[in-house]
N, C-alpha and C positions, 0 to 999 in steps of 0.2 A: 576526378577526385579533387575535392576542395580542401586545401590545407588551411588551418587556422594558425596565423602567426602569433607567437607568444610575445606580447609586448610587456609593459610594466617592468618588473624586476629584471627580465632578461634583455630588454632593450630592443630597439629596431635593429634588424639584421640577425636576430637570434633564430634558432630552429623553429620549425613549424610541426604541428602534430594533427593527425586525424585518426580517430578511433572508429573502427567499423565493427559492429557486433554481428555475430552470426544471425541469419534470418530466423524469424519465428520466436514465439513466446517460450519462456523457461518456467518450469514449475519450481516452487519453493524447495530448496535443497538440491535442485538440479544444477547442471554445469552450465555456466555462462562462458561462452567462447567468442573469440574474435581476433582482430589484428589491430595493433597500434602502428600506424604508418608515420614515419618521421622523414622530414626533409631538412637537410643541413642548411645552416644560415650562411652569413658572409665570412665566416671563419670556422676553424675547427672548434668543437665543443666537447667537453667530457659530460656525458649523461650519467649522473649519479644514480638516479632512480626514475622509474616510471611507475606511478601508483594510480590505481583506479579506485575511485570512491563511489559507493552506492549512496544516493541522496534521495530523500523523500520530502515532499511538501506536507507539513503537518499543521494541525490546529492546536492551540494552547488556550486553556481557560484561565482567566485571572479574576480577581475580585472586581475589577472595574470593566470587565468585558472579555473579549476574545481577540486573538491575534494569530497570524499565520507566519510560518517561517520554514527554513530548510534544516534538516537534520541529516548528518552523515551517519549511516548505520553500519557501514562496513568499509574497511580499507584493505586493499590487496596490492602488494608490490608485485609487478609482473615482469620487470626487467630493470637493467641499469648496469653501471660500472663498465661502460664502453666509450670509445671515442667515436664521435660523429663528425666525419670530415666535412669540409666546406661543400655545400650543395649535394651532399650524399643523400640518397634515398635508402631507407632501411625499414623493414617491417618486423615487428616483434609479435609473435603469436601468443595468446594467453588462453587459459581456461581455469576456472575455479568455481567451487560450489557456492550458490547463493545461501544466505542464512535461511534456516528452515521456517522462520517466522516472517520472511519477506511477504508483504501484503500482495494480494492478487489485484491485478489491474484490469483484467478482462474475464469474460465468461462467454463461451461459445463465440469467441472472436469479437464480442462487443465490449466497448470500454465501460468501466465503472466510474470514471471521473477521478481515479486515483493517479497522482503524478509521481512517478519515480524516474530517476535519471542515473546515468553512469558518467562521472566526471573524471577527466584525465589530468593528473598532476605530473608535471615534468620538472625534475630537479637537475639544474645545470649550473656548474661553477659556483656552488654554495647558495644559489638562489632557487626559488621554486615558483612556478606559475601554474595556475589552474586554467587549462586551455580549452579542452573539448568537453562538450556535454551532449549526451545522446539519450533519447528516451528508452526506458527499460519496460518491456512487456512481460508480465508474469501471469501464467495461466494457473488454475487451481489444481491442487493434488486430487487424485481420484476420490479420496474420502471427502474433501471439501466439495467437489462437484456433485457427489452423491447426495450430500445433505442439501445443497442448493437446489438440485433437481427435484428432490422430494418436496421441498417447500413450494416449488413451482407447480408440481403436479397436484398438490393439495389445494391450490388456488390462491396462494400468497403471491404478492407482487413486489417488485423492487421499487424502493423510493430513492435512496441515495447511499453513498458510501463515502467515508472519510477516514483520516488518520488522526488519532488523538494522542497528544503528548501525555505521558503518564503511565501508570501501571494498573493492572487488574489484580488486586491482591488475592491470595489463595490459589494462584496459578504458578506455572513454571516459566512465566514470561521472561524473555531474555532481552528483547529490544527495548529502547526507551519510549516506544509508542506502541499503540495497538490499533487494529483496524476495526471499525464498526460498519456493519452493513444494515441499513434500515429497511425493514420489510413491512409492507402493508398487509393487514389481516385478510384472510380468506372470508367469504360470506359466512362460513360456519362460526367464525370467531369475531366478526366485525362488531357485534353488539357488546363484546366483552373487552376488547383491547383497541387502543388507537394505533399502536404499531409495536413491532418486535425488533429489538436490536440484537444482531448476531456478531459474535467475535470468534475467530479461529486462532488458536495458538498451536502450531505444529511442532512436534518433537520427533526424535528418532524412531520411537516405537508407535506413536499414535498422535491423535489430534485432540486437543482440549476444545470444547465447544461451550461458550458462555452465551446464554440466552437471557434477555431482559425484556419483560413485557410492561408496557405502559397501560395499565388497566383503566377502563372507563369508570366514571362514577356510576353507582347504582342508585335506584330510587331511595334506598335507605342506608347507603354506605358511600364512603369516599373511595375513589380509585386508589390503587396501590401501585408501587413499582416492584415488580416481582422478578427475582433472580434465580437462575438455576445453572448448574455447572455439570457437564457430561464429558466423558472420555470415549474416544473411538479408536479402536485398533486399526492400523493401516491395512491389516490383513482381512478385516471384516467386510471390505467393500463388496465383494462378490457373493457373500453369503448372508446378507442382512436384507430384510424387507424394509427399505428406508422410509417408505411412506408411513408404514405402521410405526417405525421407530420415532420418526419426527413428530407424528401426531401424538404418540404417547408422551414425548417430551412436553409438548404444548399443554396437553390435558393435565399432566402432573403439575406443571408450573402454575396454571390458572386455578387449580383446585387446592392449592396450599392454604391451610387455615390461617396462617399468620404472615404478615409482610416480612420481607427480608430486612436485615439490619439497616441502619442509616447509610447514607452514601459514603460515610467514612470507611466502610468496608472495602472500598476501592482504593483508598489512599487519597492523595490530593487531587487526582484527576480521574474521577469515576465516569461512568456512563451518565451523560447529562440528561436532565428531564425538564419538564415545564417549558417555559419560553426560552430557556438557555440551553438548547440541545447541543450547540456547537457544531451544527451541520449546515450544509448549504441550503439556502432557501431561495424562493423566487417563483415566478409563474411556471407552472408545469412540474415543479419539484415533487409533487405528490402523485404524479401519474404512474400507475402500475403498467408494466410493459411485458409483453411476450411471455406470459406464464401459461403453461399448458403442456402440449406434447414435448416441447423442447425444454420444459422446466422453466427455471428462472433465467431464461436467455434475455439478458438485460443490456440496456444502453442508457446513456443520459438522455432524457427526453424533455421536450418542451423547448421552444425556440430560445427563450431567455437563458435557460440553464445551459443548453448546449453552447451558446455564445460565450457565456461566462467561463466555461471549462476550456474552450479553445483559447481565450485570452490568457487564462491562467497558465496553460501549458506553454504558450508562446513566451510569456514573461519568464517562466521558470527556466526555459532552455536558452533564452537569449540574454537575460539580464542577471540572474541570481548567481551565475558562476563567476562574476567579475570581482565581487567584493570579498568573497571568502568568509563572510560573516554568518556562520551557521549557528542556529540555535541548538541547545542541548549539548 
């Protein structure tokens, strides 16, 4: 076990902390469990609190471009108010539910390029330090998986996924950001749309599904940005023909006679379009992968894109936890 010494405000000789999450991915709303392992320093310390923060790497659109930063989207106190003796080793177990809108980071065990982390904050003697950062893996809910599986079986492919700072108006969104999953069209729809953007917003009773299609220009018409909003009951998963349901969503979206209102319907940070999508780009970013019997079993593809994601994850878990300068 490697303990991370808390320097900075706690000083050299302070206690060390190492947080170990239970193995495996957790579904949104599911219970995140693990242990916070403490090792005492060169003197006795009073541990006032142990707080875990859920942190996400998000993108933000501005008038002059885009930027990336970290957002803390949940804080959970898991222990504290005890004396940690010199060189004492102590483990504090924890378990708490993830927010239901926690974005998914993987599908069928393959990463989507979404970066989430669990950061440990230790409060000692009136000071606090953010010490440990661990990657958080989140698998889809059954309803989310059913929708993605249907897209895959219908011939759609995965392009990319990201987290956008802002709100999708007209929904029950709770977090300060939302997840966009970009999907390439199936052969049936390739002549009509460039891509489809999918957003899930999970709640206690069901799932809100927001679809946005980037319609291609026609011979006598200009392409439109088409928007549709659907709800799915969590209990519907086993009794719905999801291929037919999703295909009906797409057909209804594309056959609408009028375009949706302006992007202002989303608020300040809507689903981007045109050249300013606010999504990752680079060689291989448009490659569709593994759609078929396994559905939209996806990963980040293309050498350049994979390398960028690896660097981003490394930077996130090695550097961003030192300054505590979160956006949002």
